[in-house]
DSSP file (Angstrom, degrees, kcal/mol; ACC not computed):
  #  RESIDUE AA STRUCTURE BP1 BP2  ACC     N-H-->O    O-->H-N    N-H-->O    O-->H-N    TCO  KAPPA ALPHA  PHI   PSI    X-CA   Y-CA   Z-CA
    1    1 A M              0   0    0      0, 0.0     2,-0.2     0, 0.0    38,-0.0   0.000 360.0 360.0 360.0 133.9    2.1  -10.2   13.4
    2    2 A A        -     0   0    0      1,-0.1     0, 0.0     0, 0.0     0, 0.0  -0.524 360.0-112.4 -80.1 145.2    3.1  -13.5   14.9
    3    3 A T        -     0   0    0     -2,-0.2    -1,-0.1     1,-0.0     0, 0.0  -0.712  35.9-127.9 -81.1 118.0    6.4  -13.6   16.7
    4    4 A P        -     0   0    0      0, 0.0     3,-0.1     0, 0.0    -1,-0.0  -0.278   0.9-139.4 -68.2 149.9    8.7  -15.9   14.7
    5    5 A G  S    S+     0   0    0      1,-0.2     2,-0.4     2,-0.0    -2,-0.0   0.847  92.3  36.2 -70.9 -40.7   10.5  -18.8   16.4
    6    6 A K  S    S-     0   0    0      2,-0.0     2,-0.3     0, 0.0    -1,-0.2  -0.946  75.4-173.3-120.7 135.5   13.7  -18.1   14.6
    7    7 A T        -     0   0    0     -2,-0.4     2,-0.3    -3,-0.1    -2,-0.0  -0.817   7.8-163.0-126.0 168.1   15.0  -14.6   13.7
    8    8 A R        -     0   0    0     -2,-0.3     2,-0.3     2,-0.0    -2,-0.0  -0.990  25.6-110.5-146.6 149.8   17.8  -13.1   11.7
    9    9 A S        -     0   0    0     -2,-0.3     2,-0.4     2,-0.0    -2,-0.0  -0.655  25.4-167.0 -86.4 142.5   19.4   -9.8   11.6
   10   10 A V        -     0   0    0     -2,-0.3     2,-0.4     2,-0.0    -2,-0.0  -0.996   8.3-154.3-126.4 124.3   18.9   -7.6    8.5
   11   11 A T        +     0   0    0     -2,-0.4     2,-0.4     2,-0.0    -2,-0.0  -0.821  17.0 172.4-104.4 138.2   21.1   -4.5    8.2
   12   12 A A        -     0   0    0     -2,-0.4     2,-0.6     2,-0.0    -2,-0.0  -0.995  29.4-133.4-142.6 144.3   20.1   -1.4    6.1
   13   13 A H        +     0   0    0     -2,-0.4     3,-0.0     0, 0.0    -2,-0.0  -0.870  33.5 179.4 -92.3 123.8   21.6    2.0    5.7
   14   14 A V        -     0   0    0     -2,-0.6     5,-0.0     1,-0.0    -2,-0.0  -0.898  36.9 -86.8-125.6 155.6   18.9    4.6    6.1
   15   15 A P     >  -     0   0    0      0, 0.0     4,-2.6     0, 0.0     5,-0.2  -0.270  39.4-117.4 -60.4 148.8   19.1    8.4    5.9
   16   16 A E  H  > S+     0   0    0      1,-0.2     4,-2.2     2,-0.2     5,-0.2   0.893 114.7  55.7 -53.4 -43.2   20.0   10.0    9.3
   17   17 A Q  H  > S+     0   0    0      2,-0.2     4,-2.4     1,-0.2    -1,-0.2   0.918 108.3  46.6 -58.4 -44.8   16.6   11.8    9.4
   18   18 A L  H  > S+     0   0    0      1,-0.2     4,-2.5     2,-0.2    -1,-0.2   0.949 111.3  52.6 -65.1 -43.3   14.6    8.5    9.0
   19   19 A A  H  X S+     0   0    0     -4,-2.6     4,-2.0     1,-0.2    -1,-0.2   0.876 108.6  50.2 -64.3 -33.3   16.8    6.9   11.7
   20   20 A Q  H  X S+     0   0    0     -4,-2.2     4,-2.9    -5,-0.2    -1,-0.2   0.919 108.3  53.1 -65.3 -42.2   16.0    9.9   14.1
   21   21 A K  H  X S+     0   0    0     -4,-2.4     4,-2.6     1,-0.2    -2,-0.2   0.903 108.0  50.1 -58.8 -43.2   12.4    9.4   13.4
   22   22 A V  H  X S+     0   0    0     -4,-2.5     4,-2.5     2,-0.2    -1,-0.2   0.883 110.9  50.4 -65.1 -36.9   12.6    5.8   14.3
   23   23 A D  H  X S+     0   0    0     -4,-2.0     4,-2.3    -5,-0.2    -2,-0.2   0.932 111.6  47.2 -63.7 -45.3   14.4    6.8   17.5
   24   24 A L  H  X S+     0   0    0     -4,-2.9     4,-2.6     2,-0.2    -2,-0.2   0.867 112.3  49.1 -64.5 -39.4   11.8    9.2   18.4
   25   25 A M  H  X S+     0   0    0     -4,-2.6     4,-2.7     2,-0.2     5,-0.3   0.940 109.8  51.8 -67.2 -45.9    8.9    6.8   17.6
   26   26 A A  H  X>S+     0   0    0     -4,-2.5     5,-2.2    -5,-0.2     4,-1.0   0.920 113.0  45.0 -56.7 -42.7   10.5    4.1   19.7
   27   27 A E  H  <5S+     0   0    0     -4,-2.3     3,-0.3     3,-0.2    -1,-0.2   0.944 113.4  49.7 -64.0 -46.2   10.8    6.5   22.6
   28   28 A R  H  <5S+     0   0    0     -4,-2.6    -2,-0.2     1,-0.2    -1,-0.2   0.842 119.4  37.5 -56.1 -41.4    7.3    7.8   22.2
   29   29 A L  H  <5S-     0   0    0     -4,-2.7    -1,-0.2    -5,-0.1    -2,-0.2   0.574 106.4-126.0 -88.0 -10.9    5.8    4.4   22.1
   30   30 A E  T  <5 +     0   0    0     -4,-1.0     2,-0.3    -5,-0.3    -3,-0.2   0.937  69.5 122.8  58.0  48.5    8.2    2.9   24.7
   31   31 A R      < -     0   0    0     -5,-2.2    -1,-0.2    -6,-0.2     2,-0.2  -0.815  67.6 -93.7-125.4 167.4    9.2    0.2   22.3
   32   32 A S     >  -     0   0    0     -2,-0.3     4,-2.1     1,-0.1     5,-0.1  -0.519  29.1-119.9 -82.0 155.5   12.5   -0.9   20.9
   33   33 A K  H  > S+     0   0    0      1,-0.2     4,-2.6     2,-0.2     5,-0.3   0.866 117.1  60.5 -60.4 -35.6   13.8    0.4   17.6
   34   34 A N  H  > S+     0   0    0      2,-0.2     4,-2.5     1,-0.2    -1,-0.2   0.938 103.6  47.5 -59.9 -43.1   13.8   -3.2   16.6
   35   35 A W  H  > S+     0   0    0      1,-0.2     4,-3.1     2,-0.2     5,-0.2   0.935 112.0  52.2 -58.5 -46.9   10.0   -3.5   17.2
   36   36 A I  H  X S+     0   0    0     -4,-2.1     4,-2.2     1,-0.2    -1,-0.2   0.913 112.1  42.3 -59.0 -44.9    9.5   -0.3   15.2
   37   37 A V  H  X S+     0   0    0     -4,-2.6     4,-2.8     2,-0.2    -1,-0.2   0.872 113.2  54.3 -76.5 -33.0   11.4   -1.4   12.2
   38   38 A R  H  X S+     0   0    0     -4,-2.5     4,-3.0    -5,-0.3     5,-0.2   0.952 111.2  46.3 -59.5 -49.8    9.8   -4.9   12.3
   39   39 A Q  H  X S+     0   0    0     -4,-3.1     4,-2.5    -5,-0.2     5,-0.2   0.925 113.4  47.8 -53.8 -47.6    6.4   -3.4   12.4
   40   40 A A  H  X S+     0   0    0     -4,-2.2     4,-2.4    -5,-0.2    -2,-0.2   0.938 113.9  47.7 -62.8 -46.4    7.2   -1.0    9.5
   41   41 A L  H  X S+     0   0    0     -4,-2.8     4,-2.7     1,-0.2    -2,-0.2   0.938 110.8  50.2 -58.2 -50.0    8.7   -3.8    7.5
   42   42 A S  H  X S+     0   0    0     -4,-3.0     4,-2.8     1,-0.2    -1,-0.2   0.911 111.2  47.9 -53.6 -46.5    5.9   -6.1    8.0
   43   43 A A  H  X S+     0   0    0     -4,-2.5     4,-2.8    -5,-0.2    -1,-0.2   0.923 111.8  50.9 -62.8 -44.5    3.2   -3.5    7.0
   44   44 A W  H  X S+     0   0    0     -4,-2.4     4,-2.6    -5,-0.2    -1,-0.2   0.934 111.0  47.8 -63.4 -43.8    5.2   -2.5    3.9
   45   45 A I  H  X S+     0   0    0     -4,-2.7     4,-3.0     2,-0.2     5,-0.2   0.943 112.1  49.5 -64.8 -45.6    5.5   -6.2    2.9
   46   46 A D  H  X S+     0   0    0     -4,-2.8     4,-2.2     1,-0.2    -2,-0.2   0.948 111.7  50.2 -54.6 -47.4    1.7   -6.7    3.5
   47   47 A Q  H  X S+     0   0    0     -4,-2.8     4,-2.5     1,-0.2    -2,-0.2   0.929 111.7  46.9 -58.7 -48.7    1.0   -3.6    1.4
   48   48 A E  H  X S+     0   0    0     -4,-2.6     4,-2.4     1,-0.2    -1,-0.2   0.896 111.2  51.4 -65.3 -39.2    3.2   -4.8   -1.5
   49   49 A E  H  X S+     0   0    0     -4,-3.0     4,-2.0     1,-0.2    -1,-0.2   0.868 111.1  47.5 -59.7 -35.8    1.6   -8.3   -1.5
   50   50 A E  H  X S+     0   0    0     -4,-2.2     4,-2.7    -5,-0.2     5,-0.2   0.904 110.9  51.2 -69.9 -41.8   -1.8   -6.8   -1.6
   51   51 A R  H  X S+     0   0    0     -4,-2.5     4,-1.8     1,-0.2    -2,-0.2   0.895 112.0  48.5 -59.9 -40.2   -0.7   -4.5   -4.5
   52   52 A S  H  X S+     0   0    0     -4,-2.4     4,-2.5     2,-0.2    -1,-0.2   0.899 110.8  49.8 -66.9 -43.9    0.7   -7.5   -6.3
   53   53 A R  H  X S+     0   0    0     -4,-2.0     4,-1.8     1,-0.2    -2,-0.2   0.905 112.0  47.8 -65.2 -42.0   -2.5   -9.5   -5.7
   54   54 A L  H  X S+     0   0    0     -4,-2.7     4,-2.0     2,-0.2    -1,-0.2   0.830 110.6  52.7 -68.9 -33.8   -4.7   -6.6   -7.0
   55   55 A T  H  X S+     0   0    0     -4,-1.8     4,-2.3    -5,-0.2    -2,-0.2   0.954 110.0  46.6 -65.8 -51.1   -2.5   -6.2  -10.1
   56   56 A R  H  X S+     0   0    0     -4,-2.5     4,-1.5     1,-0.2    -2,-0.2   0.831 112.5  51.1 -56.6 -37.6   -2.8   -9.9  -11.0
   57   57 A E  H  X S+     0   0    0     -4,-1.8     4,-1.5     2,-0.2    -1,-0.2   0.865 111.2  47.2 -68.5 -37.4   -6.5   -9.7  -10.5
   58   58 A A  H  X S+     0   0    0     -4,-2.0     4,-2.1     2,-0.2    -2,-0.2   0.848 110.6  52.1 -71.1 -34.2   -6.8   -6.7  -12.7
   59   59 A L  H  X S+     0   0    0     -4,-2.3     4,-2.3     2,-0.2    -1,-0.2   0.853 107.8  51.8 -67.5 -36.1   -4.7   -8.2  -15.4
   60   60 A A  H  X S+     0   0    0     -4,-1.5     4,-1.7     2,-0.2     6,-0.2   0.862 107.9  53.1 -69.7 -33.3   -6.9  -11.3  -15.3
   61   61 A D  H  X>S+     0   0    0     -4,-1.5     5,-2.5     2,-0.2     4,-0.5   0.908 109.4  48.3 -65.3 -41.7   -9.9   -9.0  -15.8
   62   62 A V  H ><5S+     0   0    0     -4,-2.1     3,-1.0     1,-0.2    -2,-0.2   0.902 110.1  50.9 -61.4 -41.4   -8.3   -7.5  -18.8
   63   63 A D  H 3<5S+     0   0    0     -4,-2.3    -1,-0.2     1,-0.3    -2,-0.2   0.838 111.1  49.8 -64.8 -34.0   -7.4  -10.9  -20.2
   64   64 A A  H 3<5S-     0   0    0     -4,-1.7    -1,-0.3    -5,-0.1    -2,-0.2   0.479 118.2-112.3 -87.2  -3.2  -11.1  -11.9  -19.7
   65   65 A G  T <<5S+     0   0    0     -3,-1.0     2,-1.7    -4,-0.5    -3,-0.2   0.589  70.4 141.4  85.4  11.3  -12.4   -8.8  -21.4
   66   66 A R      < +     0   0    0     -5,-2.5     2,-0.3    -6,-0.2    -1,-0.2  -0.602  32.7 124.7 -88.1  82.1  -13.8   -7.3  -18.3
   67   67 A V        -     0   0    0     -2,-1.7     2,-0.4    -5,-0.1    23,-0.0  -0.880  55.0-130.7-137.4 165.1  -12.9   -3.8  -18.9
   68   68 A I        -     0   0    0     -2,-0.3     5,-0.0    21,-0.0    -2,-0.0  -0.967  36.8-104.5-120.4 134.6  -14.6   -0.4  -19.1
   69   69 A D     >  -     0   0    0     -2,-0.4     4,-1.7     1,-0.1     3,-0.4  -0.288  23.7-133.6 -59.3 136.4  -13.9    2.0  -22.1
   70   70 A H  H  > S+     0   0    0      1,-0.3     4,-2.4     2,-0.2     5,-0.2   0.868 103.7  55.7 -63.8 -39.1  -11.7    4.8  -21.1
   71   71 A Q  H  > S+     0   0    0      1,-0.2     4,-1.8     2,-0.2    -1,-0.3   0.811 106.4  51.4 -64.8 -29.4  -13.8    7.4  -22.8
   72   72 A A  H  > S+     0   0    0     -3,-0.4     4,-1.7     2,-0.2    -1,-0.2   0.850 111.0  48.1 -80.3 -29.8  -16.9    6.3  -20.7
   73   73 A V  H  X S+     0   0    0     -4,-1.7     4,-2.8     2,-0.2     5,-0.2   0.913 112.2  48.8 -72.6 -39.2  -14.8    6.6  -17.5
   74   74 A Q  H  X S+     0   0    0     -4,-2.4     4,-2.5     2,-0.2    -2,-0.2   0.881 110.9  49.9 -64.4 -37.8  -13.5   10.1  -18.5
   75   75 A A  H  X S+     0   0    0     -4,-1.8     4,-1.5     2,-0.2    11,-0.2   0.894 112.5  48.2 -70.3 -38.0  -17.0   11.3  -19.3
   76   76 A W  H  X S+     0   0    0     -4,-1.7     4,-0.7     2,-0.2    10,-0.3   0.932 113.5  47.0 -64.0 -47.1  -18.2    9.9  -16.0
   77   77 A A  H >< S+     0   0    0     -4,-2.8     3,-0.8     1,-0.2     4,-0.4   0.900 111.2  50.9 -63.2 -42.4  -15.3   11.6  -14.1
   78   78 A D  H >< S+     0   0    0     -4,-2.5     3,-0.7     1,-0.2    -1,-0.2   0.850 107.6  54.8 -59.4 -33.4  -15.8   14.8  -15.9
   79   79 A S  H >< S+     0   0    0     -4,-1.5     3,-2.2     1,-0.2    -1,-0.2   0.691  85.0  82.5 -74.6 -18.0  -19.5   14.8  -15.0
   80   80 A L  T << S+     0   0    0     -3,-0.8    -1,-0.2    -4,-0.7    -2,-0.1   0.779  90.6  51.9 -66.4 -23.0  -18.9   14.4  -11.2
   81   81 A S  T <  S+     0   0    0     -3,-0.7    -1,-0.3    -4,-0.4     2,-0.2   0.383  99.7  84.4 -93.3  10.4  -18.4   18.2  -10.8
   82   82 A T  S <  S-     0   0    0     -3,-2.2    -3,-0.0     1,-0.1     0, 0.0  -0.480  90.4-110.6-100.8 174.6  -21.6   19.0  -12.6
   83   83 A D  S    S+     0   0    0      1,-0.3    -3,-0.1    -2,-0.2    -1,-0.1   0.628 113.7  43.8 -79.7  -9.9  -25.1   19.3  -11.4
   84   84 A A  S    S-     0   0    0     -5,-0.2    -1,-0.3     2,-0.0    -3,-0.1  -0.617  79.8-168.5-132.9  73.7  -26.1   16.1  -13.4
   85   85 A P        -     0   0    0      0, 0.0    -5,-0.1     0, 0.0    -9,-0.1  -0.366  23.3-117.1 -67.6 146.9  -23.4   13.5  -12.8
   86   86 A L        -     0   0    0    -10,-0.3     2,-0.0   -11,-0.2    -7,-0.0  -0.340  34.8 -95.0 -74.6 154.8  -23.5   10.4  -15.1
   87   87 A P        -     0   0    0      0, 0.0    -1,-0.1     0, 0.0     3,-0.1  -0.321  54.6 -83.4 -66.0 159.3  -24.1    7.0  -13.6
   88   88 A V        -     0   0    0      1,-0.1   -15,-0.1    -3,-0.1     2,-0.1  -0.477  53.1-113.1 -67.6 132.0  -21.0    4.9  -12.9
   89   89 A P              0   0    0      0, 0.0    -1,-0.1     0, 0.0   -21,-0.0  -0.353 360.0 360.0 -64.8 142.3  -19.9    3.2  -16.2
   90   90 A R              0   0    0     -2,-0.1    -2,-0.1    -3,-0.1   -23,-0.0   0.349 360.0 360.0-122.7 360.0  -20.2   -0.6  -16.3
């Protein structure tokens, strides 16, 4: 994560147990609580942006008709625990 030139404070109320975990993590890593929260928030935002990108990509596949029949996927999944699993449906 790049260090921003300009920062701003964001306030959030968190459960006491979570705040204690942040305190412990900061102590263990010898980092500030601010650093811990900034890292966690940045990772969460990256994860949500990726989830959104993948969702848009999947919806574009559906719109373009690039889908696999549910029954074919279910039959494949059910076969995984057998001695003769089916090939991955395409």
